[in-house]
ZAGU-386513 format. One record per atom (N, C-alpha, C): residue number from 0; x, y, z; atom name; chain. Coordinates in steps of 0.1 Angstrom, whole numbers, plus 5000, padded with zeros to 4 digits. Example, Ala and Ser with C-alpha at 12.3 -4.5 7.8 and 13.67 -1.06 7.14 Angstrom:
% ZAGU-386513
[0; [5132; 4943; 5078]; 'N'; 'A'];
[0; [5123; 4955; 5078]; 'CA'; 'A'];
[0; [5132; 4967; 5078]; 'C'; 'A'];
[1; [5128; 4978; 5071]; 'N'; 'A'];
[1; [5137; 4989; 5071]; 'CA'; 'A'];
[1; [5129; 5000; 5079]; 'C'; 'A'];
This chain:
% ZAGU-386513
[0; [6758; 3260; 6316]; 'N'; 'A'];
[0; [6759; 3254; 6328]; 'CA'; 'A'];
[0; [6775; 3255; 6326]; 'C'; 'A'];
[1; [6782; 3250; 6339]; 'N'; 'A'];
[1; [6800; 3249; 6339]; 'CA'; 'A'];
[1; [6803; 3235; 6334]; 'C'; 'A'];
[2; [6814; 3235; 6329]; 'N'; 'A'];
[2; [6819; 3220; 6330]; 'CA'; 'A'];
[2; [6833; 3220; 6336]; 'C'; 'A'];
[3; [6835; 3213; 6343]; 'N'; 'A'];
[3; [6825; 3205; 6353]; 'CA'; 'A'];
[3; [6818; 3212; 6359]; 'C'; 'A'];
[4; [6806; 3203; 6362]; 'N'; 'A'];
[4; [6791; 3210; 6366]; 'CA'; 'A'];
[4; [6797; 3212; 6384]; 'C'; 'A'];
[5; [6791; 3221; 6385]; 'N'; 'A'];
[5; [6794; 3226; 6401]; 'CA'; 'A'];
[5; [6806; 3231; 6403]; 'C'; 'A'];
[6; [6814; 3237; 6395]; 'N'; 'A'];
[6; [6828; 3237; 6404]; 'CA'; 'A'];
[6; [6831; 3244; 6416]; 'C'; 'A'];
[7; [6823; 3252; 6416]; 'N'; 'A'];
[7; [6826; 3260; 6432]; 'CA'; 'A'];
[7; [6808; 3265; 6434]; 'C'; 'A'];
[8; [6804; 3265; 6447]; 'N'; 'A'];
[8; [6794; 3273; 6447]; 'CA'; 'A'];
[8; [6795; 3282; 6461]; 'C'; 'A'];
[9; [6784; 3291; 6464]; 'N'; 'A'];
[9; [6785; 3304; 6471]; 'CA'; 'A'];
[9; [6771; 3303; 6473]; 'C'; 'A'];
[10; [6769; 3311; 6488]; 'N'; 'A'];
[10; [6756; 3317; 6489]; 'CA'; 'A'];
[10; [6760; 3331; 6500]; 'C'; 'A'];
[11; [6753; 3340; 6493]; 'N'; 'A'];
[11; [6752; 3354; 6502]; 'CA'; 'A'];
[11; [6745; 3353; 6515]; 'C'; 'A'];
[12; [6749; 3361; 6526]; 'N'; 'A'];
[12; [6740; 3361; 6537]; 'CA'; 'A'];
[12; [6749; 3375; 6545]; 'C'; 'A'];
[13; [6738; 3382; 6549]; 'N'; 'A'];
[13; [6743; 3397; 6552]; 'CA'; 'A'];
[13; [6753; 3405; 6544]; 'C'; 'A'];
[14; [6753; 3402; 6535]; 'N'; 'A'];
[14; [6761; 3411; 6525]; 'CA'; 'A'];
[14; [6774; 3403; 6526]; 'C'; 'A'];
[15; [6776; 3393; 6529]; 'N'; 'A'];
[15; [6791; 3385; 6528]; 'CA'; 'A'];
[15; [6787; 3374; 6517]; 'C'; 'A'];
[16; [6797; 3369; 6511]; 'N'; 'A'];
[16; [6797; 3356; 6502]; 'CA'; 'A'];
[16; [6802; 3347; 6507]; 'C'; 'A'];
[17; [6798; 3335; 6511]; 'N'; 'A'];
[17; [6801; 3324; 6519]; 'CA'; 'A'];
[17; [6805; 3310; 6508]; 'C'; 'A'];
[18; [6815; 3304; 6510]; 'N'; 'A'];
[18; [6817; 3293; 6500]; 'CA'; 'A'];
[18; [6808; 3283; 6508]; 'C'; 'A'];
[19; [6801; 3272; 6497]; 'N'; 'A'];
[19; [6795; 3265; 6504]; 'CA'; 'A'];
[19; [6798; 3251; 6497]; 'C'; 'A'];
[20; [6791; 3241; 6503]; 'N'; 'A'];
[20; [6795; 3226; 6496]; 'CA'; 'A'];
[20; [6782; 3217; 6495]; 'C'; 'A'];
[21; [6785; 3210; 6485]; 'N'; 'A'];
[21; [6774; 3201; 6484]; 'CA'; 'A'];
[21; [6774; 3192; 6494]; 'C'; 'A'];
[22; [6761; 3186; 6501]; 'N'; 'A'];
[22; [6760; 3178; 6511]; 'CA'; 'A'];
[22; [6747; 3168; 6508]; 'C'; 'A'];
[23; [6749; 3159; 6518]; 'N'; 'A'];
[23; [6739; 3154; 6516]; 'CA'; 'A'];
[23; [6726; 3155; 6525]; 'C'; 'A'];
[24; [6728; 3162; 6536]; 'N'; 'A'];
[24; [6718; 3168; 6549]; 'CA'; 'A'];
[24; [6723; 3183; 6548]; 'C'; 'A'];
[25; [6712; 3190; 6541]; 'N'; 'A'];
[25; [6716; 3208; 6544]; 'CA'; 'A'];
[25; [6719; 3210; 6555]; 'C'; 'A'];
[26; [6725; 3223; 6557]; 'N'; 'A'];
[26; [6725; 3230; 6574]; 'CA'; 'A'];
[26; [6710; 3237; 6575]; 'C'; 'A'];
[27; [6712; 3240; 6588]; 'N'; 'A'];
[27; [6700; 3248; 6595]; 'CA'; 'A'];
[27; [6697; 3257; 6584]; 'C'; 'A'];
[28; [6708; 3267; 6582]; 'N'; 'A'];
[28; [6706; 3279; 6576]; 'CA'; 'A'];
[28; [6703; 3275; 6562]; 'C'; 'A'];
[29; [6706; 3265; 6554]; 'N'; 'A'];
[29; [6703; 3264; 6540]; 'CA'; 'A'];
[29; [6690; 3259; 6541]; 'C'; 'A'];
[30; [6686; 3250; 6547]; 'N'; 'A'];
[30; [6672; 3241; 6543]; 'CA'; 'A'];
[30; [6661; 3251; 6550]; 'C'; 'A'];
[31; [6664; 3262; 6559]; 'N'; 'A'];
[31; [6656; 3272; 6562]; 'CA'; 'A'];
[31; [6654; 3281; 6558]; 'C'; 'A'];
[32; [6663; 3284; 6546]; 'N'; 'A'];
[32; [6662; 3294; 6535]; 'CA'; 'A'];
[32; [6669; 3306; 6541]; 'C'; 'A'];
[33; [6676; 3305; 6554]; 'N'; 'A'];
[33; [6679; 3317; 6559]; 'CA'; 'A'];
[33; [6689; 3324; 6550]; 'C'; 'A'];
[34; [6698; 3314; 6542]; 'N'; 'A'];
[34; [6709; 3321; 6532]; 'CA'; 'A'];
[34; [6707; 3319; 6521]; 'C'; 'A'];
[35; [6692; 3318; 6517]; 'N'; 'A'];
[35; [6689; 3319; 6500]; 'CA'; 'A'];
[35; [6693; 3310; 6495]; 'C'; 'A'];
[36; [6692; 3309; 6482]; 'N'; 'A'];
[36; [6700; 3299; 6472]; 'CA'; 'A'];
[36; [6714; 3298; 6470]; 'C'; 'A'];
[37; [6719; 3286; 6469]; 'N'; 'A'];
[37; [6737; 3285; 6467]; 'CA'; 'A'];
[37; [6735; 3284; 6451]; 'C'; 'A'];
[38; [6749; 3291; 6448]; 'N'; 'A'];
[38; [6746; 3295; 6431]; 'CA'; 'A'];
[38; [6763; 3287; 6427]; 'C'; 'A'];
[39; [6763; 3286; 6417]; 'N'; 'A'];
[39; [6777; 3282; 6408]; 'CA'; 'A'];
[39; [6785; 3296; 6409]; 'C'; 'A'];
[40; [6794; 3297; 6415]; 'N'; 'A'];
[40; [6803; 3310; 6417]; 'CA'; 'A'];
[40; [6809; 3317; 6400]; 'C'; 'A'];
[41; [6808; 3305; 6393]; 'N'; 'A'];
[41; [6808; 3310; 6379]; 'CA'; 'A'];
[41; [6802; 3314; 6369]; 'C'; 'A'];
[42; [6789; 3302; 6368]; 'N'; 'A'];
[42; [6778; 3308; 6357]; 'CA'; 'A'];
[42; [6769; 3313; 6366]; 'C'; 'A'];
[43; [6763; 3312; 6376]; 'N'; 'A'];
[43; [6757; 3317; 6387]; 'CA'; 'A'];
[43; [6745; 3308; 6386]; 'C'; 'A'];
[44; [6742; 3299; 6380]; 'N'; 'A'];
[44; [6732; 3289; 6380]; 'CA'; 'A'];
[44; [6727; 3284; 6397]; 'C'; 'A'];
[45; [6717; 3283; 6400]; 'N'; 'A'];
[45; [6709; 3278; 6413]; 'CA'; 'A'];
[45; [6712; 3266; 6416]; 'C'; 'A'];
[46; [6720; 3262; 6424]; 'N'; 'A'];
[46; [6721; 3248; 6430]; 'CA'; 'A'];
[46; [6709; 3243; 6435]; 'C'; 'A'];
[47; [6705; 3231; 6427]; 'N'; 'A'];
[47; [6690; 3224; 6431]; 'CA'; 'A'];
[47; [6691; 3217; 6445]; 'C'; 'A'];
[48; [6702; 3211; 6450]; 'N'; 'A'];
[48; [6702; 3202; 6458]; 'CA'; 'A'];
[48; [6707; 3212; 6472]; 'C'; 'A'];
[49; [6707; 3200; 6483]; 'N'; 'A'];
[49; [6711; 3206; 6496]; 'CA'; 'A'];
[49; [6725; 3208; 6499]; 'C'; 'A'];
[50; [6730; 3218; 6508]; 'N'; 'A'];
[50; [6742; 3221; 6508]; 'CA'; 'A'];
[50; [6745; 3228; 6523]; 'C'; 'A'];
[51; [6758; 3228; 6525]; 'N'; 'A'];
[51; [6761; 3234; 6540]; 'CA'; 'A'];
[51; [6773; 3246; 6539]; 'C'; 'A'];
[52; [6774; 3254; 6544]; 'N'; 'A'];
[52; [6787; 3263; 6545]; 'CA'; 'A'];
[52; [6798; 3257; 6547]; 'C'; 'A'];
[53; [6810; 3261; 6540]; 'N'; 'A'];
[53; [6822; 3253; 6540]; 'CA'; 'A'];
[53; [6829; 3255; 6554]; 'C'; 'A'];
[54; [6837; 3246; 6562]; 'N'; 'A'];
[54; [6840; 3249; 6573]; 'CA'; 'A'];
[54; [6850; 3262; 6576]; 'C'; 'A'];
[55; [6859; 3266; 6562]; 'N'; 'A'];
[55; [6864; 3277; 6562]; 'CA'; 'A'];
[55; [6858; 3292; 6559]; 'C'; 'A'];
[56; [6844; 3292; 6561]; 'N'; 'A'];
[56; [6837; 3303; 6554]; 'CA'; 'A'];
[56; [6837; 3313; 6567]; 'C'; 'A'];
[57; [6837; 3328; 6563]; 'N'; 'A'];
[57; [6839; 3338; 6570]; 'CA'; 'A'];
[57; [6825; 3339; 6582]; 'C'; 'A'];
[58; [6827; 3344; 6593]; 'N'; 'A'];
[58; [6816; 3347; 6599]; 'CA'; 'A'];
[58; [6808; 3357; 6595]; 'C'; 'A'];
[59; [6794; 3355; 6589]; 'N'; 'A'];
[59; [6787; 3367; 6581]; 'CA'; 'A'];
[59; [6781; 3377; 6590]; 'C'; 'A'];
[60; [6787; 3381; 6599]; 'N'; 'A'];
[60; [6782; 3392; 6608]; 'CA'; 'A'];
[60; [6792; 3402; 6608]; 'C'; 'A'];
[61; [6787; 3418; 6609]; 'N'; 'A'];
[61; [6797; 3429; 6606]; 'CA'; 'A'];
[61; [6803; 3429; 6620]; 'C'; 'A'];
[62; [6797; 3426; 6632]; 'N'; 'A'];
[62; [6803; 3430; 6644]; 'CA'; 'A'];
[62; [6818; 3418; 6648]; 'C'; 'A'];
[63; [6814; 3408; 6639]; 'N'; 'A'];
[63; [6825; 3394; 6639]; 'CA'; 'A'];
[63; [6840; 3400; 6633]; 'C'; 'A'];
[64; [6838; 3413; 6625]; 'N'; 'A'];
[64; [6848; 3420; 6621]; 'CA'; 'A'];
[64; [6853; 3430; 6621]; 'C'; 'A'];
[65; [6850; 3435; 6632]; 'N'; 'A'];
[65; [6851; 3449; 6640]; 'CA'; 'A'];
[65; [6867; 3451; 6640]; 'C'; 'A'];
[66; [6872; 3441; 6646]; 'N'; 'A'];
[66; [6888; 3442; 6650]; 'CA'; 'A'];
[66; [6898; 3435; 6639]; 'C'; 'A'];
[67; [6892; 3434; 6626]; 'N'; 'A'];
[67; [6900; 3427; 6614]; 'CA'; 'A'];
[67; [6909; 3440; 6609]; 'C'; 'A'];
[68; [6919; 3435; 6611]; 'N'; 'A'];
[68; [6930; 3449; 6604]; 'CA'; 'A'];
[68; [6933; 3445; 6593]; 'C'; 'A'];
């Protein structure tokens, strides 16, 4: 386990790694299991509580990146 605990969290969806944050109430995607488990980005431990995607997370769909340069 990392020290400090949970220094950074991430979840994978559609091949994109999204930054996520601990939260009192999980997002629809995290509570429904659509994003799978959140993990520590350093030690890969599964985060056992609710979480939400970070506000600056990339849009996790290829069509949203077609015009990226």
